[in-house]
VEXKELUM-825585 format. One line per 8 residues: their letters; for each residue x, y, z of N, C-alpha, C, O. Coordinates in Angstrom, 1 decimal. Each point is the difference from the previous one (the first is absolute). Layout:
residues N
a	X,Y,Z,X,Y,Z,X,Y,Z,X,Y,Z  ...
***
This chain:
residues 152
xxxxxxxx	134.5,-54.6,-18.7,-0.3,0.4,1.4,-1.0,1.5,0.0,0.0,0.9,-0.8  -0.5,-1.0,1.8,-0.7,1.0,0.4,-0.3,0.8,0.9,0.0,-0.6,1.1  -0.3,2.0,-1.1,0.0,0.3,1.6,0.1,-0.6,1.3,0.7,0.3,0.9  -1.6,-1.3,-1.0,-0.5,-0.8,1.1,0.8,-0.9,0.7,0.3,-0.3,1.2  0.4,-0.4,-3.2,1.1,-0.7,0.6,0.6,0.8,0.9,0.1,0.0,1.2  0.6,1.4,-2.5,1.0,0.5,1.4,-0.2,0.3,1.0,1.0,0.0,0.7  -2.2,0.4,-0.1,-0.7,0.3,1.2,0.2,-1.6,1.1,0.3,0.2,1.2  -0.4,-0.6,-1.4,0.5,-1.8,0.4,1.4,0.0,-0.2,0.5,-0.6,0.9
xxxxxxxx	0.2,0.9,-1.7,1.6,-0.3,0.3,0.8,0.6,0.7,1.0,-0.3,0.6  -1.9,1.8,-0.7,0.3,1.1,1.6,0.3,-0.3,1.3,0.9,-0.1,0.8  -2.3,-0.1,-1.1,0.2,-0.7,1.6,0.8,-1.0,0.5,0.6,0.2,1.0  -0.7,-1.8,-2.0,0.6,-0.8,0.8,1.6,0.2,-0.1,0.8,-0.4,0.8  -0.7,0.9,-1.5,1.7,0.5,0.4,0.0,0.5,1.6,0.9,-0.2,0.9  -2.0,0.7,-0.9,0.4,1.3,1.6,-0.6,-0.9,1.3,0.0,0.5,1.1  -0.5,-1.7,-1.2,-0.8,-0.5,0.4,-0.2,-1.7,-0.2,-1.1,-0.5,0.3  1.9,-0.2,-0.6,-0.3,-1.3,-0.7,-1.4,-1.4,0.8,-0.8,-0.9,-0.3
xxxxxxxx	1.3,1.8,1.6,-1.3,-0.6,0.6,-1.7,0.3,0.5,-0.8,-0.4,0.9  0.9,1.4,-2.2,-1.4,0.6,0.5,-0.8,-1.1,-0.2,0.5,-1.0,-0.6  -1.9,1.3,1.1,-1.1,-1.6,-0.3,-0.9,0.5,-1.3,-0.4,1.2,-0.1  0.3,-2.1,-0.8,-0.7,0.1,-1.0,-1.6,1.3,0.1,-0.4,0.7,-1.0  0.0,-0.8,2.2,-1.0,0.9,0.3,0.8,2.0,-0.1,-0.4,1.1,-0.5  1.6,-1.6,1.3,0.3,1.5,-0.1,0.7,0.2,-1.0,0.2,1.2,-0.3  0.4,-2.1,-0.2,0.4,0.6,-1.5,-1.3,0.2,-1.1,0.2,0.5,-1.1  -0.8,-0.7,1.3,-1.7,0.1,-0.9,-0.2,1.9,0.3,0.2,1.1,-0.6
xxxxxxxx	-0.6,-1.4,2.0,-0.3,1.1,0.3,1.0,1.1,-0.5,-0.4,1.1,-0.3  1.6,-1.4,0.4,1.2,1.1,-0.7,-0.2,0.7,-1.5,0.2,1.1,-0.6  -0.6,-2.3,0.4,0.2,0.0,-1.6,-1.4,0.6,-1.0,0.0,0.6,-1.1  -1.2,-1.2,2.1,-1.9,0.5,-0.2,-0.3,-1.0,-1.0,-0.9,0.0,-0.9  1.7,-0.9,1.3,-1.1,-1.6,-0.4,-0.3,-0.6,1.4,0.5,0.4,1.1  -1.3,-1.7,-1.2,-0.6,-0.9,0.4,1.4,-1.3,0.1,0.5,-0.4,-1.0  -0.3,0.0,2.3,0.5,-1.1,-0.6,0.2,-0.4,-1.0,0.8,0.2,-0.8  -1.9,-1.2,0.7,0.1,-1.0,-1.1,0.7,0.6,-1.1,1.0,-0.6,-0.2
xxxxxxxx	-1.2,1.3,-0.3,0.8,0.8,-1.5,1.3,0.3,1.0,1.1,-0.4,-0.3  -1.4,0.9,1.1,1.7,0.5,0.4,1.2,-0.9,0.1,1.2,0.4,-0.1  -1.9,-2.0,0.3,0.4,-1.0,0.7,0.2,-0.4,-1.4,1.2,-0.2,-0.2  -1.9,-0.1,-0.7,0.4,-0.8,-1.7,1.2,1.4,-0.6,1.0,-0.2,-0.7  -1.4,1.1,0.9,1.5,0.6,-0.5,1.3,-0.1,0.6,1.1,0.0,-0.6  -1.3,0.1,2.2,1.7,-0.6,0.2,0.2,-1.5,-0.8,1.1,-0.3,-0.4  -2.2,-0.6,0.3,0.8,-1.3,-0.4,-0.1,0.1,-1.5,0.3,-1.0,-0.7  -0.7,2.0,0.2,0.4,0.2,-1.6,1.0,0.7,-0.1,0.8,0.0,-1.0
xxxxxxxx	-0.6,0.8,2.0,1.4,0.8,0.3,1.4,-1.2,0.1,1.1,0.0,-0.6  -1.5,-0.7,1.3,0.9,-0.8,0.7,0.4,-0.9,-1.2,1.1,0.0,-0.4  -2.5,-0.7,0.0,0.4,-0.9,-1.4,1.0,0.4,-1.0,1.0,-0.7,-0.3  -1.2,1.7,-0.2,0.5,1.1,-1.0,1.8,0.3,0.2,0.7,0.4,-0.9  -0.4,-0.7,2.1,1.2,0.7,0.6,0.6,0.6,0.6,0.9,-0.3,0.7  -1.6,1.6,-0.9,-0.3,1.1,0.4,0.4,-0.1,1.8,1.1,0.5,0.4  -2.0,-1.2,0.2,0.7,-0.4,1.8,0.4,-0.5,-0.4,-0.4,-0.4,-1.1  1.5,-0.1,1.6,0.9,-1.2,-0.3,0.1,-0.8,1.5,0.7,-1.1,0.0
xxxxxxxx	-1.4,1.6,1.4,-0.2,-0.4,0.7,0.4,1.2,1.0,0.2,1.2,-0.3  -0.4,-2.0,2.4,0.2,0.7,0.3,0.8,-0.2,1.2,0.4,-1.1,0.2  -0.1,2.0,0.8,1.8,-0.1,1.2,-0.4,0.8,0.3,-0.8,0.7,-0.7  1.3,-0.5,2.3,0.5,0.3,1.2,0.9,0.7,0.1,1.0,-0.6,-0.3  -0.8,1.9,0.6,0.9,0.9,0.0,0.7,-0.3,1.5,-0.5,0.5,1.0  1.3,-1.1,-1.0,1.3,-0.1,1.0,0.5,0.8,0.4,0.3,0.8,-0.9  0.3,-0.5,2.2,1.1,1.4,0.6,1.1,-1.0,0.2,0.0,-0.8,1.0  0.9,0.9,-2.0,1.5,-0.1,0.1,0.7,-0.1,1.3,0.6,-0.9,0.5
xxxxxxxx	-0.8,2.2,0.0,0.5,-0.2,1.2,-0.2,-0.7,1.3,1.0,-0.4,0.6  -2.4,0.2,-0.1,-0.9,-1.3,0.4,0.8,-1.2,-0.6,0.9,-0.5,0.7  -1.2,0.1,-1.7,0.4,-1.1,-0.5,1.0,-0.4,0.1,0.1,-1.2,0.1  0.9,2.1,-0.2,1.2,-0.1,0.6,1.3,0.4,-1.3,1.2,-0.1,0.3  -1.8,0.7,-1.7,0.2,-0.3,-0.9,0.7,1.0,-0.7,0.3,0.0,-1.2  0.1,1.2,2.3,-0.1,1.2,-0.7,1.4,0.6,-0.8,-0.1,1.0,-0.7  1.2,-1.7,0.9,1.2,0.0,-0.8,-0.2,0.0,-1.5,-0.5,-1.0,-0.5  0.7,1.5,0.0,-0.7,0.3,-1.6,0.9,0.1,-1.0,-0.6,0.5,-1.0
xxxxxxxx	1.7,-0.7,0.8,0.9,0.4,-1.3,-0.2,-0.1,-1.3,-0.2,-1.2,-0.2  0.2,1.9,-0.8,-0.4,-0.4,-1.4,1.8,-0.4,-0.2,1.0,0.3,0.6  -1.3,-1.0,-1.7,1.1,-0.7,-0.1,-0.1,0.0,-1.9,-0.7,-0.8,-0.5  1.6,1.9,-0.3,0.6,-0.1,-0.9,0.3,-1.5,-0.7,0.2,-0.8,0.9  -0.2,0.2,-2.2,0.3,-1.1,0.1,0.8,0.3,-2.5,-0.6,0.5,-0.9  2.1,-1.1,1.1,-0.3,0.3,-1.3,0.6,-1.4,-0.2,0.4,-0.7,0.9  -0.5,0.2,-2.4,-0.1,-1.4,-0.1,1.7,0.0,-0.8,0.8,0.9,-0.1  -0.8,-2.3,-0.3,1.4,-0.2,-0.3,-0.2,0.1,-2.1,0.9,0.0,-0.9
xxxxxxxx	-2.0,0.0,0.8,-1.0,-0.3,-1.7,-1.0,0.7,0.3,-0.3,0.3,1.2  -0.5,0.0,-2.4,-1.0,0.0,0.2,-0.5,-0.5,-1.4,0.1,0.5,-1.1  -0.6,-1.4,1.4,-0.7,-0.9,-1.3,-1.8,-0.4,0.7,-0.3,0.6,1.0  -0.6,-1.6,-1.7,-0.7,-0.4,0.5,0.3,-1.0,1.1,0.1,0.1,1.2  0.2,-1.0,-2.0,0.7,-0.9,1.1,0.6,0.4,1.4,-0.2,-0.9,0.8  1.0,2.1,-0.2,0.9,0.0,1.2,-1.7,0.9,0.1,-0.5,-0.9,0.6  -0.3,1.6,-0.7,-1.1,1.0,0.3,-0.6,-0.9,0.8,0.0,0.2,1.2  -0.8,-1.5,-1.8,-0.4,-0.9,0.2,0.2,-1.2,1.2,-0.7,-0.6,0.8
xxxxxxxx	1.7,0.7,-1.0,0.8,-1.3,1.8,-0.3,1.2,0.4,-1.1,0.2,0.6  2.0,1.1,-0.7,0.1,1.0,1.7,-1.6,0.2,0.4,-0.4,-0.1,1.1  -0.3,0.3,-2.3,-1.4,0.5,0.9,-0.6,-0.7,0.5,-0.8,0.3,0.9  0.9,-1.9,-1.5,-0.6,-1.3,0.9,0.6,0.1,1.5,-0.6,0.5,0.9  2.0,-1.1,-0.8,0.9,0.3,1.0,-0.2,0.5,0.8,-0.3,-0.5,1.0  0.3,2.5,-1.5,-0.5,0.7,1.1,-1.8,0.2,0.9,-0.5,0.3,1.1  0.0,-0.9,-2.2,-1.4,0.1,0.4,-0.3,-1.2,1.6,-0.8,0.1,0.9  1.9,-1.2,-1.3,-0.2,-0.7,1.5,0.4,0.1,1.1,0.1,-0.8,0.8
xxxxxxxx	0.2,2.3,-0.9,0.8,0.6,1.5,-1.2,0.7,0.7,-0.4,1.0,-0.6  -0.2,-1.4,1.9,-1.2,0.6,0.1,0.3,1.6,1.1,-0.9,0.8,0.4  2.2,-0.7,-0.1,0.4,1.3,-0.1,0.2,1.4,-0.6,0.2,1.1,0.4  -0.2,-2.1,-2.1,0.2,1.3,-0.6,-1.8,-0.2,-0.6,-0.6,-1.0,-0.4  0.3,2.7,0.8,-1.4,0.0,0.0,-0.4,0.4,-1.5,-1.1,-0.2,-0.5  2.6,1.1,-0.3,-0.6,0.7,-1.2,1.2,-0.2,-0.9,1.2,0.0,0.2  -1.6,-0.2,-1.0,1.4,-0.3,-1.2,-1.0,0.9,-1.1,-1.1,-0.3,-0.1  1.9,1.5,-0.6,0.0,0.8,-1.2,0.7,-0.9,-1.2,0.8,-0.9,0.3
xxxxxxxx	-1.0,1.1,-1.6,1.3,-0.2,-0.3,-0.1,1.7,-0.8,-1.0,0.7,0.0  2.3,-0.4,-0.4,0.2,1.2,0.2,0.5,0.0,-1.8,0.4,-0.8,-0.8  -0.6,2.8,0.7,0.3,-0.4,-1.8,1.5,0.7,0.2,0.2,0.6,1.0  0.7,-0.7,-1.8,1.8,0.6,0.4,0.3,-0.8,1.0,-0.8,-0.9,0.3  1.7,1.0,0.2,1.0,-0.2,1.0,-0.4,0.2,1.4,0.3,1.2,0.0  -0.6,-1.4,1.2,0.5,-2.0,0.3,-1.6,-0.3,-0.7,-1.0,0.6,-0.5  1.5,-2.1,0.8,-1.1,-0.3,-1.0,-1.0,-0.3,0.9,-1.1,0.5,-0.4  1.0,-1.0,1.4,-1.7,0.0,1.2,0.5,0.7,1.5,1.1,0.0,0.6
xxxxxxxx	-2.3,0.4,-0.2,-0.2,0.9,1.5,-0.5,-1.0,0.8,-1.1,-0.2,-0.4  1.2,-0.6,1.5,-0.3,-0.6,0.6,-0.3,0.9,1.3,0.7,1.0,0.4  -2.3,-1.8,0.3,-0.1,0.4,2.0,0.1,-0.9,0.8,-0.7,-1.0,0.0  1.3,1.2,0.7,0.2,-1.0,0.8,-0.5,0.3,1.6,-0.1,1.2,0.5  -0.2,-2.4,0.2,-0.4,0.4,1.0,0.6,-0.9,1.0,-0.1,-1.2,-0.3  0.9,1.5,1.7,0.4,-0.4,0.4,0.1,0.7,1.6,-0.3,1.1,0.3  0.7,-2.2,0.8,-0.4,0.8,1.5,1.2,1.0,0.6,-0.1,0.7,1.0  1.3,-0.8,-1.9,1.2,0.7,0.6,1.3,-0.1,-1.2,-0.2,-0.5,-1.1
xxxxxxxx	1.4,0.9,1.4,0.6,-0.2,-0.5,0.7,-0.9,-0.6,0.3,-0.2,-1.2  -0.2,-0.3,2.5,0.7,-1.5,-0.1,-1.2,-1.3,-0.6,0.6,-1.1,-0.3  -2.0,1.2,0.3,-0.7,-0.5,-0.8,0.2,0.6,-1.4,0.2,-1.0,-0.7  -0.1,2.1,0.1,0.0,0.2,-1.5,1.9,-1.0,-0.5,0.6,-0.3,-1.0  -0.4,0.2,2.7,1.6,0.2,-1.2,0.3,-1.6,-0.1,1.0,-0.4,-0.6  -2.1,-0.5,1.2,-0.2,-1.5,-0.4,-0.6,-0.1,-1.2,0.4,-0.9,-0.7  -1.3,1.7,0.4,-1.2,-0.1,-1.1,1.3,-0.1,-1.2,0.5,-1.0,-0.6  0.0,2.6,0.4,1.1,0.6,-0.7,0.6,-1.4,0.0,-0.5,-0.8,-0.8
xxxxxxxx	1.4,0.4,1.4,1.2,-0.8,-0.3,-0.6,-1.4,-0.3,0.9,-0.7,-0.6  -1.9,0.2,0.8,-0.7,-1.2,0.3,-0.8,-0.5,-0.9,-0.3,-1.2,-0.2  -0.1,2.4,-0.6,-1.0,-0.1,-0.7,-0.2,0.6,-1.5,-0.2,-0.4,-1.1  0.5,2.2,1.8,0.2,0.9,-1.3,1.2,-0.1,-0.7,-0.2,0.3,-1.2  1.6,-0.6,1.4,0.8,-0.2,-0.7,0.4,-0.9,-1.0,0.7,0.1,-1.0  -1.7,-1.3,1.7,0.2,-1.2,-0.5,-0.8,-0.5,-1.3,0.2,-1.1,-0.6  -1.3,2.1,0.5,-0.6,0.3,-1.5,0.6,-0.1,-1.0,1.2,0.5,-0.1  -1.9,-1.4,-1.5,0.6,-0.4,-0.5,0.1,1.9,-0.9,-0.8,1.0,0.1
xxxxxxxx	2.0,-1.1,-0.7,0.3,1.2,-0.9,0.1,0.7,0.8,-0.3,1.1,-0.5  0.6,-1.0,1.8,0.3,1.6,0.3,1.5,0.5,0.1,0.8,-0.6,0.7  -0.8,1.3,-1.2,1.7,0.7,0.3,0.2,1.4,0.7,1.1,0.6,0.1  -2.3,-0.1,0.5,0.0,0.9,0.5,-1.1,0.4,1.4,-1.2,0.0,-0.2  1.7,0.2,1.2,-1.2,0.1,0.5,0.5,1.2,0.9,1.1,0.1,0.4  -2.5,0.9,-0.2,0.6,1.3,0.6,-1.0,0.6,1.5,-1.1,0.5,-0.5  1.1,-0.5,1.3,-1.3,0.5,1.0,0.7,1.4,0.1,0.8,0.8,-0.3  -2.5,-1.1,1.3,0.1,1.9,0.6,-1.2,0.0,0.1,-0.9,-0.5,-0.8
xxxxxxxx	0.6,1.2,2.5,-1.0,0.3,0.9,-0.7,1.4,-0.1,0.5,1.1,0.0  -1.7,-1.6,-0.3,-0.8,1.6,0.2,-0.2,0.7,1.2,-0.8,-0.6,0.7  1.4,2.2,-0.1,0.2,0.5,1.0,-2.0,-0.6,0.7,-0.2,-0.7,1.0  -1.0,1.2,-1.9,-1.2,0.4,0.3,-0.4,-0.4,-1.0,0.5,0.1,-1.2  -1.9,-1.0,1.7,-0.9,-0.3,-1.3,-1.1,0.9,0.2,-0.8,0.0,0.9  0.8,1.2,-2.6,-0.8,1.2,0.7,-1.8,-0.4,-0.6,-1.1,0.3,0.4  1.4,-0.9,-1.1,-1.0,-0.8,-0.7,-0.8,-1.0,-0.4,-0.1,0.1,-1.2  -0.6,-1.2,1.6,0.0,-1.4,-0.7,-1.4,-0.8,-0.1,-0.5,-0.5,1.0
xxxxxxxx	-0.2,0.4,-2.2,-1.4,-0.3,0.2,0.4,-0.9,-1.3,1.1,-0.2,-0.5  -2.5,-0.4,0.0,-0.5,-1.0,-0.8,-0.8,0.6,-0.2,-0.4,-0.1,-1.2  -0.3,0.9,2.0,-1.4,0.7,-1.1,0.4,0.8,-1.2,0.7,0.9,-0.1  -1.6,-1.6,-1.0,0.0,0.7,-0.9,-0.5,1.4,-0.3,-0.8,0.4,0.9  1.0,0.5,-1.9,-0.2,1.0,-0.2,-1.5,-0.3,-0.9,-0.1,0.2,-1.2  -1.3,-0.7,2.0,-0.7,-0.3,-1.0,-1.2,1.5,0.5,-0.3,0.4,1.1  0.0,-0.2,-1.8,-1.7,1.5,0.5,-0.9,-0.9,0.0,0.1,-1.1,-0.6  -1.2,1.7,1.3,-1.2,-0.6,0.2,-1.0,0.7,-0.4,-1.1,-0.5,0.1
***
């Protein structure tokens, strides 16, 4: 990756809807080589997709508990089965396997406490190998970004 590739990534992370012409202007290329570089970044798996950022409040999914999960046992089988099962729950938007205890951290979105209780009881508590679930709520989101600190 050279400086132009980094500049392309920098700008696309901030506005994935930039036209190829506008992106080319920003990175100092003509449209054809700019598009070729974007396609190469996609083919190499550096750009893995494009998405819209949705306002959670307006989408009525602003209740966002964090759930710590401790498994009954930590083996290849238990982790594989847990991870496959939790990946099937659409309200679980992030799953992190932790070093040490607890074993996982889940980010869950729901409309309100009652909605979350249903997800907790009906889905999370029934996941394979779950020993303990501990939920917490953040008071405030201070910073949230998907933008990686790629220098131009």
